[in-house]
PAMIVO-223659 format. One record per residue (C-alpha): x, y, z. Coordinates in pm, whole numbers, plus 50000, padded with zeros to 5 digits. Each point is the difference from the previous one (the first is absolute). Layout:
<atoms>
@east=X, north=Y, up=Z
...
</atoms>
This chain:
<atoms>
@east=47539, north=43806, up=43844
@east=50067, north=50370, up=49922
@east=50321, north=50089, up=49819
@east=50252, north=50246, up=50133
@east=49889, north=50270, up=49754
@east=49640, north=49963, up=50112
@east=50091, north=50027, up=50367
@east=50214, north=50301, up=49938
@east=49716, north=50170, up=49799
@east=49757, north=49923, up=50285
@east=50239, north=50150, up=50257
@east=50050, north=50303, up=49786
@east=49633, north=50050, up=49965
@east=49935, north=49967, up=50368
@east=50291, north=50244, up=50080
@east=49860, north=50256, up=49753
@east=49656, north=49970, up=50151
@east=50138, north=50063, up=50351
@east=50204, north=50298, up=49883
@east=49703, north=50151, up=49824
@east=49777, north=49945, up=50307
@east=50275, north=50157, up=50216
@east=50025, north=50294, up=49771
@east=49628, north=50051, up=49989
@east=49994, north=49987, up=50389
@east=50283, north=50254, up=50026
@east=49824, north=50225, up=49751
@east=49674, north=49980, up=50201
@east=50192, north=50085, up=50321
@east=50178, north=50292, up=49837
@east=49671, north=50135, up=49869
@east=49837, north=49963, up=50345
@east=50305, north=50181, up=50162
@east=49970, north=50278, up=49744
@east=49623, north=50033, up=50066
@east=50061, north=50019, up=50377
@east=50273, north=50264, up=49950
@east=49766, north=50210, up=49782
@east=49728, north=49971, up=50263
@east=50251, north=50118, up=50270
@east=50123, north=50285, up=49785
@east=49642, north=50109, up=49932
@east=49922, north=49975, up=50369
@east=50323, north=50179, up=50097
@east=49923, north=50279, up=49745
@east=49649, north=50047, up=50152
@east=50151, north=50008, up=50351
@east=50267, north=50262, up=49928
@east=49739, north=50257, up=49888
@east=49840, north=50053, up=50339
@east=50037, north=50292, up=50242
@east=50187, north=50326, up=49992
@east=50030, north=50093, up=50365
@east=50312, north=49929, up=50196
@east=49839, north=49724, up=50210
@east=49849, north=49832, up=49689
@east=50338, north=50029, up=49831
@east=50164, north=49823, up=50288
@east=49738, north=49727, up=49983
@east=50055, north=49962, up=49624
@east=50366, north=49971, up=50064
@east=49944, north=49728, up=50257
@east=49760, north=49799, up=49770
@east=50244, north=50048, up=49709
@east=50287, north=49864, up=50210
@east=49772, north=49708, up=50099
@east=49914, north=49927, up=49638
@east=50367, north=50016, up=49908
@east=50086, north=49757, up=50275
@east=49711, north=49774, up=49888
@east=50120, north=50009, up=49636
@east=50352, north=49917, up=50112
@east=49867, north=49710, up=50201
@east=49785, north=49879, up=49709
@east=50293, north=50040, up=49759
@east=50223, north=49799, up=50229
@east=49730, north=49730, up=50038
@east=49960, north=49985, up=49617
@east=50371, north=49976, up=49957
@east=50020, north=49716, up=50248
@east=49707, north=49820, up=49832
@east=50162, north=50046, up=49656
@east=50328, north=49869, up=50128
@east=49819, north=49703, up=50154
@east=49819, north=49932, up=49673
@east=50325, north=50017, up=49806
@east=50164, north=49763, up=50239
@east=49700, north=49760, up=49972
@east=50015, north=50016, up=49616
@east=50370, north=49946, up=49994
@east=49961, north=49699, up=50236
@east=49730, north=49862, up=49772
@east=50215, north=50045, up=49698
@east=50292, north=49832, up=50179
@east=49768, north=49709, up=50089
@east=49890, north=49968, up=49638
@east=50358, north=50005, up=49876
@east=50089, north=49737, up=50257
@east=49710, north=49778, up=49887
@east=50103, north=50033, up=49641
@east=50361, north=49921, up=50084
@east=49885, north=49696, up=50196
@east=49778, north=49879, up=49713
@east=50285, north=50048, up=49750
@east=50238, north=49817, up=50221
@east=49754, north=49713, up=50033
@east=49948, north=49983, up=49625
@east=50380, north=49995, up=49944
@east=50045, north=49735, up=50259
@east=49727, north=49790, up=49835
@east=50158, north=50039, up=49651
@east=50342, north=49912, up=50143
@east=49855, north=49697, up=50161
@east=49838, north=49892, up=49676
@east=50316, north=50055, up=49803
@east=50203, north=49800, up=50254
@east=49747, north=49722, up=49985
@east=50022, north=49983, up=49621
@east=50378, north=50007, up=50010
@east=50005, north=49727, up=50255
@east=49773, north=49790, up=49788
@east=50212, north=50056, up=49691
@east=50320, north=49916, up=50189
@east=49840, north=49684, up=50138
@east=49921, north=49864, up=49642
@east=50355, north=50079, up=49873
@east=50161, north=49817, up=50282
@east=49786, north=49695, up=49937
@east=50099, north=49986, up=49632
@east=50365, north=50030, up=50088
@east=49974, north=49722, up=50252
@east=49844, north=49780, up=49733
@east=50270, north=50071, up=49738
@east=50293, north=49896, up=50215
@east=49947, north=49613, up=50004
@east=49935, north=49992, up=49628
@east=50324, north=50181, up=49920
@east=50208, north=49769, up=50228
@east=49859, north=49670, up=49875
@east=50153, north=49804, up=49713
@east=49834, north=49985, up=49660
@east=49785, north=49693, up=49984
@east=49781, north=49877, up=49726
@east=49710, north=50092, up=50221
@east=50126, north=50350, up=50026
@east=50055, north=50020, up=49636
@east=49647, north=49890, up=49954
@east=49884, north=50275, up=50208
@east=50209, north=50288, up=49840
@east=49700, north=50122, up=49820
@east=49817, north=50022, up=50322
@east=50293, north=50180, up=50157
@east=50017, north=50248, up=49714
@east=49630, north=50053, up=50041
@east=50055, north=50055, up=50372
@east=50288, north=50231, up=49926
@east=49780, north=50203, up=49771
@east=49746, north=50011, up=50271
@east=50269, north=50113, up=50245
@east=50118, north=50268, up=49761
@east=49646, north=50111, up=49960
@east=49977, north=49994, up=50377
@east=50310, north=50211, up=50028
@east=49866, north=50244, up=49747
@east=49678, north=50018, up=50183
@east=50191, north=50071, up=50322
@east=50209, north=50260, up=49827
@east=49683, north=50156, up=49864
@east=49850, north=49993, up=50345
@east=50316, north=50165, up=50146
@east=49980, north=50262, up=49732
@east=49637, north=50051, up=50076
@east=50087, north=50024, up=50374
@east=50274, north=50240, up=49916
@east=49758, north=50194, up=49787
@east=49748, north=49998, up=50281
@east=50271, north=50116, up=50248
@east=50098, north=50271, up=49762
@east=49646, north=50108, up=49952
@east=49950, north=49984, up=50380
@east=50311, north=50214, up=50054
@east=49870, north=50238, up=49735
@east=49662, north=49997, up=50171
@east=50177, north=50072, up=50334
@east=50197, north=50277, up=49847
@east=49692, north=50139, up=49833
@east=49798, north=49970, up=50321
@east=50282, north=50174, up=50188
@east=50001, north=50273, up=49744
@east=49628, north=50027, up=50030
@east=50034, north=50018, up=50382
@east=50260, north=50265, up=49959
@east=49785, north=50189, up=49760
@east=49711, north=49964, up=50238
@east=50224, north=50115, up=50286
@east=50107, north=50297, up=49790
@east=49641, north=50076, up=49918
@east=49909, north=49972, up=50368
@east=50286, north=50229, up=50089
@east=49894, north=50235, up=49729
@east=49642, north=50003, up=50121
@east=50120, north=50037, up=50356
@east=50212, north=50296, up=49896
@east=49708, north=50146, up=49816
@east=49776, north=49952, up=50305
@east=50274, north=50154, up=50222
@east=50039, north=50288, up=49756
@east=49623, north=50045, up=49990
@east=49991, north=49986, up=50382
@east=50295, north=50238, up=50019
@east=49829, north=50243, up=49764
@east=49676, north=49965, up=50190
@east=50184, north=50058, up=50332
@east=50180, north=50303, up=49844
@east=49668, north=50129, up=49871
@east=49843, north=49941, up=50339
@east=50299, north=50162, up=50172
@east=49985, north=50289, up=49765
@east=49628, north=50039, up=50057
@east=50049, north=49967, up=50372
@east=50290, north=50250, up=49990
@east=49780, north=50234, up=49804
@east=49722, north=49959, up=50253
@east=50249, north=50040, up=50275
@east=50142, north=50320, up=49847
@east=49641, north=50128, up=49959
@east=49925, north=49916, up=50362
@east=50323, north=50160, up=50103
@east=49911, north=50313, up=49808
@east=49663, north=50014, up=50163
@east=50151, north=49932, up=50341
@east=50261, north=50258, up=49943
@east=49747, north=50256, up=49898
@east=49799, north=49921, up=50314
@east=50319, north=50017, up=50212
@east=50096, north=50332, up=49844
@east=49652, north=50138, up=50080
@east=50024, north=49875, up=50353
@east=50355, north=50136, up=50029
@east=49886, north=50332, up=49870
@east=49722, north=50012, up=50257
@east=50234, north=49884, up=50277
@east=50264, north=50260, up=49902
@east=49723, north=50261, up=50000
@east=49888, north=49897, up=50347
@east=50362, north=49980, up=50131
@east=50072, north=50344, up=49856
@east=49693, north=50137, up=50170
@east=50097, north=49823, up=50326
@east=50362, north=50120, up=49967
@east=49891, north=50358, up=49944
@east=49771, north=49972, up=50301
@east=50280, north=49852, up=50205
@east=50245, north=50260, up=49890
@east=49749, north=50272, up=50084
@east=49946, north=49849, up=50346
@east=50374, north=49957, up=50051
@east=50060, north=50354, up=49890
@east=49738, north=50126, up=50237
@east=50138, north=49781, up=50276
@east=50358, north=50124, up=49934
@east=49883, north=50355, up=50000
@east=49816, north=49933, up=50327
@east=50305, north=49827, up=50151
@east=50226, north=50277, up=49875
@east=49769, north=50260, up=50152
@east=49986, north=49803, up=50323
@east=50379, north=49965, up=49994
@east=50045, north=50366, up=49944
@east=49765, north=50073, up=50283
@east=50185, north=49760, up=50229
@east=50338, north=50151, up=49897
@east=49864, north=50348, up=50053
@east=49857, north=49899, up=50340
@east=50335, north=49838, up=50098
@east=50179, north=50315, up=49878
@east=49777, north=50218, up=50213
@east=50042, north=49768, up=50295
@east=50377, north=50006, up=49960
@east=50005, north=50373, up=49976
@east=49780, north=50031, up=50300
@east=50212, north=49749, up=50199
@east=50316, north=50180, up=49899
@east=49846, north=50344, up=50076
@east=49823, north=49913, up=50320
@east=50203, north=49880, up=50295
@east=49813, north=49775, up=50257
@east=49888, north=50205, up=50301
@east=50166, north=49766, up=50242
@east=50334, north=49973, up=49817
@east=50153, north=50272, up=50213
@east=49902, north=49816, up=50313
@east=50207, north=49686, up=49908
@east=50275, north=49910, up=50245
@east=50249, north=49943, up=49707
@east=49899, north=50306, up=49799
@east=50292, north=49946, up=49755
@east=49863, north=49664, up=49881
@east=49788, north=50046, up=49688
@east=49639, north=49905, up=50021
@east=49913, north=49667, up=49814
@east=49862, north=50046, up=49652
@east=49638, north=49922, up=49949
@east=50013, north=49936, up=49628
@east=49985, north=49653, up=49837
@east=50208, north=49928, up=49694
@east=49794, north=49902, up=49695
@east=50101, north=49761, up=49716
@east=50101, north=50281, up=49765
@east=50221, north=50155, up=50264
@east=50198, north=49682, up=50089
@east=49983, north=49852, up=49643
@east=50051, north=50305, up=49767
@east=49976, north=49794, up=49677
@east=49701, north=49792, up=50107
@east=49795, north=50137, up=49712
@east=50252, north=49843, up=49756
@east=49984, north=49663, up=50190
@east=50348, north=50058, up=50137
@east=49997, north=49908, up=50370
@east=50328, north=50137, up=50136
@east=49960, north=50168, up=50345
@east=50144, north=50335, up=50091
@east=50226, north=49886, up=50285
@east=50127, north=50342, up=50127
@east=49641, north=50133, up=50019
@east=49881, north=49685, up=50178
@east=50292, north=50016, up=50247
@east=49938, north=50367, up=50078
@east=49629, north=49935, up=50044
@east=50064, north=49714, up=50244
@east=50249, north=50208, up=50201
@east=49721, north=50261, up=50034
@east=49778, north=49719, up=50144
@east=49790, north=50008, up=49685
@east=49798, north=49713, up=49868
@east=49887, north=49861, up=49665
@east=49644, north=49997, up=49876
@east=49836, north=49654, up=50016
@east=50007, north=49968, up=49617
@east=50372, north=50086, up=49990
@east=50090, north=49768, up=50279
@east=49810, north=49710, up=49833
@east=50163, north=50068, up=49664
@east=50357, north=50010, up=50158
@east=49934, north=49668, up=50185
@east=49855, north=49839, up=49690
@east=50303, north=50088, up=49779
@east=50241, north=49859, up=50257
@east=49793, north=49689, up=50056
@east=50007, north=49920, up=49629
@east=50380, north=50023, up=50005
@east=50025, north=49771, up=50307
@east=49767, north=49749, up=49844
@east=50227, north=49955, up=49697
@east=50309, north=49931, up=50209
@east=50099, north=49643, up=50105
@east=50015, north=49864, up=50358
@east=50381, north=50037, up=50003
@east=50148, north=50307, up=49826
@east=50323, north=49968, up=49807
@east=50202, north=50320, up=50047
@east=50353, north=50116, up=49944
@east=50253, north=50217, up=50183
@east=50050, north=50289, up=50065
@east=49695, north=50037, up=50216
@east=49899, north=50143, up=50340
@east=49829, north=49769, up=50263
@east=49761, north=50179, up=50233
@east=49852, north=49826, up=50306
@east=49687, north=50068, up=50200
@east=49856, north=50357, up=49984
@east=49680, north=49972, up=50216
@east=49822, north=50313, up=49900
@east=50301, north=50238, up=50070
@east=49954, north=50212, up=49685
@east=50240, north=50277, up=50086
@east=50279, north=49753, up=50094
@east=49934, north=49818, up=49669
@east=50049, north=50322, up=49803
@east=50320, north=50061, up=50194
@east=50121, north=49650, up=49900
@east=49912, north=50054, up=49631
@east=50183, north=50327, up=50004
@east=50307, north=49832, up=50152
@east=50012, north=49691, up=49778
@east=49903, north=50184, up=49673
@east=49679, north=50072, up=49823
@east=49876, north=49760, up=49731
@east=50005, north=50293, up=49759
@east=50383, north=49987, up=50043
@east=50009, north=49631, up=49891
@east=49993, north=49842, up=50343
@east=49816, north=49665, up=50024
@east=49818, north=49894, up=50317
@east=49870, north=49681, up=50157
@east=49774, north=50046, up=50306
@east=49964, north=49698, up=50221
@east=49652, north=50065, up=50132
@east=49827, north=50137, up=50317
@east=49906, north=50335, up=49855
@east=49697, north=50059, up=50235
@east=49896, north=49994, up=50362
@east=50168, north=50148, up=50314
@east=50065, north=50340, up=49838
@east=49731, north=50260, up=49922
@east=50081, north=50047, up=49630
@east=49956, north=49649, up=49857
@east=49759, north=50116, up=49727
@east=50256, north=50265, up=49884
@east=50279, north=49741, up=50001
@east=49812, north=49748, up=49791
@east=49857, north=50256, up=49752
@east=50340, north=50158, up=49946
@east=50164, north=49656, up=49950
@east=49722, north=49918, up=49758
@east=50054, north=50320, up=49812
@east=50375, north=49913, up=49976
@east=49914, north=49656, up=49866
@east=49761, north=50136, up=49739
@east=50257, north=50263, up=49888
@east=50301, north=49766, up=50017
@east=49876, north=49638, up=49950
@east=50343, north=49868, up=49907
@east=50181, north=50170, up=50293
@east=49773, north=49975, up=50300
@east=49893, north=49659, up=50139
@east=49785, north=49923, up=50297
@east=49969, north=49668, up=50201
@east=49729, north=49895, up=50243
@east=50051, north=50023, up=50371
@east=49808, north=49840, up=50289
@east=49814, north=50330, up=50064
@east=49867, north=50017, up=49640
@east=49684, north=49797, up=50086
@east=49654, north=50052, up=50138
@east=50050, north=49826, up=50335
@east=50298, north=50210, up=50110
@east=49885, north=50339, up=49865
@east=49667, north=49945, up=50177
@east=50179, north=49933, up=50330
@east=50236, north=50295, up=49967
@east=49915, north=50349, up=49864
@east=50013, north=49996, up=49623
@east=49627, north=49922, up=49955
@east=49917, north=50279, up=50244
@east=50231, north=50235, up=49806
@east=49833, north=49920, up=49670
@east=49650, north=50055, up=50147
@east=50118, north=50322, up=50158
@east=50178, north=50148, up=49700
@east=49800, north=49840, up=49714
@east=49744, north=49722, up=50020
@east=49960, north=49629, up=50054
@east=49981, north=49951, up=49625
@east=50361, north=50129, up=49967
@east=50105, north=49763, up=50276
@east=49865, north=49694, up=49817
@east=50157, north=50127, up=49675
@east=50334, north=49999, up=50181
@east=49935, north=49643, up=50124
@east=49929, north=49880, up=49643
@east=50333, north=50155, up=49886
@east=50186, north=49849, up=50293
@east=49878, north=49655, up=49885
@east=50182, north=50057, up=49665
@east=50339, north=50083, up=50149
@east=50291, north=49765, up=49918
@east=50138, north=49788, up=50279
@east=50379, north=49992, up=49947
@east=50274, north=50110, up=49765
@east=50349, north=49896, up=49886
@east=50273, north=50258, up=49931
@east=50282, north=49904, up=49759
@east=50343, north=50156, up=50056
@east=50354, north=49909, up=49881
@east=50069, north=49782, up=50311
@east=49670, north=49813, up=49976
@east=49635, north=50021, up=50091
@east=49827, north=50143, up=50305
@east=49663, north=49884, up=50125
@east=49765, north=50268, up=50137
@east=49681, north=49940, up=50197
@east=49814, north=50177, up=50281
@east=50014, north=49726, up=50271
@east=50195, north=49688, up=49907
@east=49953, north=49635, up=49905
@east=49812, north=49695, up=50135
@east=50018, north=49627, up=49986
@east=49788, north=49986, up=49678
@east=50241, north=50230, up=49813
@east=50304, north=49834, up=49857
@east=50036, north=50142, up=49648
@east=49875, north=50290, up=49800
@east=49773, north=49756, up=49815
@east=49808, north=49961, up=50324
@east=49916, north=50372, up=49985
@east=49899, north=50015, up=49633
@east=49695, north=49777, up=50065
@east=49852, north=50208, up=50279
@east=49654, north=50159, up=49948
@east=50080, north=50342, up=50158
@east=49697, north=50198, up=49887
@east=49816, north=49967, up=50336
@east=50019, north=50063, up=50378
@east=50303, north=49822, up=50146
@east=49893, north=49658, up=50149
@east=50055, north=49904, up=50365
@east=50278, north=49753, up=49897
@east=50211, north=49910, up=49709
@east=50256, north=50151, up=49771
@east=49852, north=50350, up=49978
@east=49977, north=50030, up=50377
@east=50366, north=49893, up=50042
@east=50118, north=50256, up=49732
@east=49827, north=50278, up=50188
@east=50036, north=49901, up=50364
@east=50308, north=49782, up=50061
@east=50303, north=50119, up=50201
@east=50360, north=49883, up=50035
@east=50105, north=49845, up=50333
@east=50115, north=50253, up=50255
@east=50383, north=50001, up=50020
@east=50009, north=50220, up=50315
@east=49897, north=49708, up=50220
@east=50328, north=49820, up=49923
@east=50230, north=50288, up=50100
@east=50153, north=49794, up=50288
@east=49941, north=49647, up=49855
@east=50273, north=49745, up=49955
@east=50132, north=49876, up=49665
@east=49809, north=49672, up=50032
@east=49678, north=50178, up=50077
@east=50051, north=50232, up=49701
@east=50071, north=49704, up=49772
@east=49689, north=49819, up=50123
@east=49796, north=50328, up=49962
@east=50121, north=50036, up=49639
@east=49848, north=49668, up=49910
@east=49643, north=50126, up=50077
@east=49790, north=50030, up=49690
@east=49664, north=50134, up=50113
@east=49839, north=50069, up=50331
@east=49679, north=50160, up=50129
@east=49978, north=50380, up=49965
@east=49876, north=50085, up=50347
@east=50053, north=50373, up=49956
@east=49767, north=50031, up=49696
@east=49763, north=49723, up=50103
@east=50007, north=49854, up=49644
@east=50231, north=49866, up=49738
@east=50363, north=49890, up=50103
@east=50342, north=50124, up=50090
@east=50260, north=49860, up=49759
@east=50353, north=49892, up=50110
@east=50334, north=49998, up=49823
@east=49964, north=49653, up=49856
@east=49665, north=50084, up=49834
@east=50129, north=50329, up=49854
@east=50330, north=49848, up=49886
@east=49826, north=49706, up=49828
@east=49758, north=50240, up=49824
@east=50281, north=50236, up=49880
@east=50214, north=49705, up=49878
@east=49717, north=49829, up=49822
@east=49901, north=50316, up=49813
@east=50355, north=50144, up=49957
@east=49931, north=50326, up=50198
@east=50256, north=50213, up=50181
@east=49774, north=50106, up=50286
@east=49639, north=50058, up=50109
@east=49892, north=50369, up=50037
@east=49687, north=50068, up=50210
@east=49821, north=50272, up=50206
@east=49726, north=49923, up=50252
@east=50211, north=50071, up=50313
@east=50097, north=50332, up=50168
@east=50374, north=50046, up=50030
@east=50172, north=50255, up=50226
@east=50250, north=50093, up=49723
@east=49756, north=49951, up=49716
@east=50159, north=49674, up=49875
@east=50161, north=49681, up=50124
@east=50215, north=49728, up=49835
@east=49903, north=49664, up=50149
@east=50306, north=49773, up=49993
@east=49868, north=49729, up=50237
@east=50341, north=50003, up=50164
@east=50167, north=49840, up=49699
@east=50166, north=50085, up=49668
@east=49840, north=49855, up=49691
@east=50234, north=49883, up=49715
@east=49975, north=50187, up=49673
@east=50070, north=50343, up=49855
@east=50102, north=50289, up=50225
@east=49812, north=50328, up=50034
@east=50144, north=50348, up=49976
@east=50147, north=49965, up=50357
@east=50197, north=49684, up=49893
@east=49762, north=49793, up=50223
@east=49768, north=49714, up=49898
@east=49643, north=50104, up=49923
@east=49770, north=49969, up=50299
@east=49718, north=49751, up=49980
@east=49733, north=50269, up=50069
@east=49988, north=50380, up=49976
@east=49722, north=50201, up=50166
@east=49924, north=50352, up=49884
@east=49759, north=50234, up=50190
@east=49918, north=50347, up=49861
@east=49768, north=50155, up=50253
@east=50202, north=50216, up=50238
@east=49883, north=50058, up=50359
@east=49744, north=49723, up=49952
@east=49661, north=50085, up=50157
@east=50153, north=50326, up=50123
@east=50172, north=49834, up=50298
@east=50262, north=49739, up=49883
@east=50261, north=50263, up=49907
@east=50146, north=49754, up=49740
@east=50179, north=50107, up=49683
@east=49867, north=49932, up=49654
@east=50213, north=49845, up=49721
@east=49988, north=49897, up=49637
@east=50218, north=49753, up=49812
@east=50169, north=50107, up=49683
@east=50092, north=49691, up=49777
@east=50257, north=50081, up=49735
@east=50132, north=49767, up=49732
@east=50313, north=49900, up=50208
@east=49904, north=50087, up=50357
@east=49725, north=50109, up=50238
@east=49989, north=50265, up=50271
@east=49767, north=50146, up=50268
@east=49907, north=50362, up=50053
@east=49842, north=50110, up=50335
@east=49756, north=50285, up=50068
@east=49854, north=50174, up=50300
@east=49636, north=50106, up=50030
@east=49876, north=50341, up=49888
@east=49933, north=50260, up=50266
@east=49668, north=49945, up=50168
@east=49902, north=50368, up=49939
@east=50005, north=49926, up=49632
@east=49750, north=49719, up=50026
@east=49627, north=50082, up=50053
@east=49850, north=49841, up=50311
@east=49689, north=49794, up=50012
@east=49822, north=49887, up=50317
@east=49993, north=49630, up=50061
@east=49776, north=49806, up=49763
@east=49933, north=50330, up=49815
@east=49754, north=50127, up=50266
@east=49882, north=50355, up=50003
@east=50067, north=50230, up=50296
@east=49662, north=49963, up=50163
@east=49997, north=49618, up=49980
@east=50353, north=49985, up=50124
@east=49919, north=50239, up=50290
@east=49685, north=49811, up=50119
@east=50191, north=49753, up=50223
@east=50208, north=50280, up=50155
@east=49687, north=50208, up=50051
@east=49824, north=49705, up=50156
@east=50297, north=49946, up=50230
@east=50010, north=50362, up=50109
@east=49624, north=50009, up=50048
@east=50026, north=49690, up=50210
@east=50280, north=50148, up=50203
@east=49792, north=50321, up=50056
@east=49698, north=49800, up=50091
@east=50185, north=49785, up=50245
@east=50150, north=50312, up=50158
@east=49660, north=50156, up=50043
@east=49869, north=49674, up=50148
@east=50293, north=49982, up=50247
@east=49935, north=50362, up=50104
@east=49631, north=49928, up=50051
@east=50071, north=49694, up=50194
@east=50251, north=50180, up=50221
@east=49750, north=50273, up=50084
@east=49731, north=49743, up=50076
@east=50238, north=49826, up=50236
@east=50070, north=50325, up=50187
@east=49627, north=50065, up=50042
@east=49947, north=49657, up=50132
@east=50275, north=50036, up=50260
@east=49851, north=50330, up=50123
@east=49653, north=49848, up=50038
@east=50148, north=49700, up=50173
@east=50185, north=50217, up=50247
@east=49687, north=50204, up=50080
@east=49800, north=49684, up=50048
@east=50252, north=49860, up=50255
@east=49995, north=50326, up=50195
@east=49623, north=50001, up=50034
@east=50002, north=49639, up=50115
@east=50254, north=50081, up=50264
@east=49790, north=50293, up=50123
@east=49690, north=49783, up=50021
@east=50193, north=49733, up=50184
@east=50133, north=50245, up=50246
@east=49651, north=50150, up=50063
@east=49859, north=49662, up=50061
@east=50270, north=49921, up=50249
@east=49936, north=50324, up=50178
@east=49630, north=49924, up=50022
@east=50069, north=49654, up=50136
@east=50235, north=50149, up=50255
</atoms>
């Protein structure tokens, strides 16, 4: 059986052999990796020396990037393999340590077992001798015992010798235990020294690996810097060529732009010179037929169109502020805008409308203006009476700017110019006539096609789609709600209006239709009604709007619930012609709440209509509502003299087209008169012939009778 020292020596020899084999294997792998790296470097050096053209340089860059990526991938794979090898080596070492520990524990257990067995045997012999001595000591001295004293002494000597032997054995056991402990301590020290040596070797390997990695990183960084320098040189060359090309292109572009600007400037100067000559000729020459006009004191309409630089003086500086006095004077002379100028003005206003919410949030003081319906001269009279925006007056227009009148284009363009010039003072709402269906049925589309073109008409329609739908006006007493028509069953709070998609043609039903078309119930029908009938009538919420043919008529309960729920004082609207220009709809009751300037409760609905002598035949007054911080008031206006307003034939017809039906009627009358005269003459001739025929027959008859006689 092998001793402990021999086993330990064998284990140590096996461990050293494994470590040497492992180190040889690692050295071989390192040499192989170094050889592969050198091969890649030699291959990379040969690859980077190819091509000098720009396309070849780009290909080299691509291959270089691919090689770098490949090297990184190989380096990562090697690192992972190295880590796996180190983990495997560490596991193998751990298994070896565990085996040695188990063997040592087994040997120690075996030694302990042997020691225990020997002690057990020694203790067994001592107990037996003690058990044998007890009867001899308790018995009485007899002759036989005395005869055997020599034997007892001999036995005692043997026992003493036995005890000495046991003591020697115990000492030997203690010596063995001591040596075993020393052996254990020495083995532990050796293991600790071996562990320290392993740690030292591991540190040395790690240090060598770290140095190798640092050297590899330094080499890679050096190569990278070299590649970066080469790439930077190539990039600088390409950049220089690109800058040279761009400089040449920029010079060519500047030359073309300079030539184009010179050509445009020459064309502009030619146009301005031509326009100047035309103006001078128009001012110098009077139309031949001007003296033949019935109203010779009325100036002849201007034939010039305002250009962008005339209505926007600072357009070249990108400042789009219209010249309102010049535009107003030009429209009063029946002048028009050039198509480019009209499109620009509409576009500027449309952009402002698009940015505004569905419900405007305004503050008093402000002037509320109702329907205008193309009555441009009456609108100018109203603005002059209420105050120009240049004087600080704010305006809210309730819609219906077009149709009926013959100057809808001038009304809308002038209001758009006011909006562009004073975006924080002038606000416009949408009316029921600001849509494609109604303007096609009435005369606004015909007016646009007559004065401008169909493109201008569609530009107006797009801008109408962007107009806000309602507004709130805040005063000291509370808030007013302003809209063109009214409310409907689907409208209960302002939140219902905020979610409307307004940028389109109004639908055939829904919230937008009710805002534009709804009317309050007619109070005139209850002039002679009883109190019970009025009370019952006041409970009506909504009913069919038979006058308009769409939307609803809203009663007192519907309006009162809407005003209470949203904390409004009253609802301000247009949409309906009023004989005195305005009307306060009380619904035959007095609402609780604050009092107006007349010490009366606020009416539920207020209607404002600002087109006097509507359609030229209603002879109604116009009005506008002035909302101050602590009160509101109405101002009435009459229509301007008809001699101050230019006249257009119906549907903007020319004289010949307008006269064709009358000419046809006169020609028909003349033809019928000729036909009647011809028929009368023919009848007279027939009567004469008939009379002659009867006379000849009578003569023949009389002759025959005479012959017979």
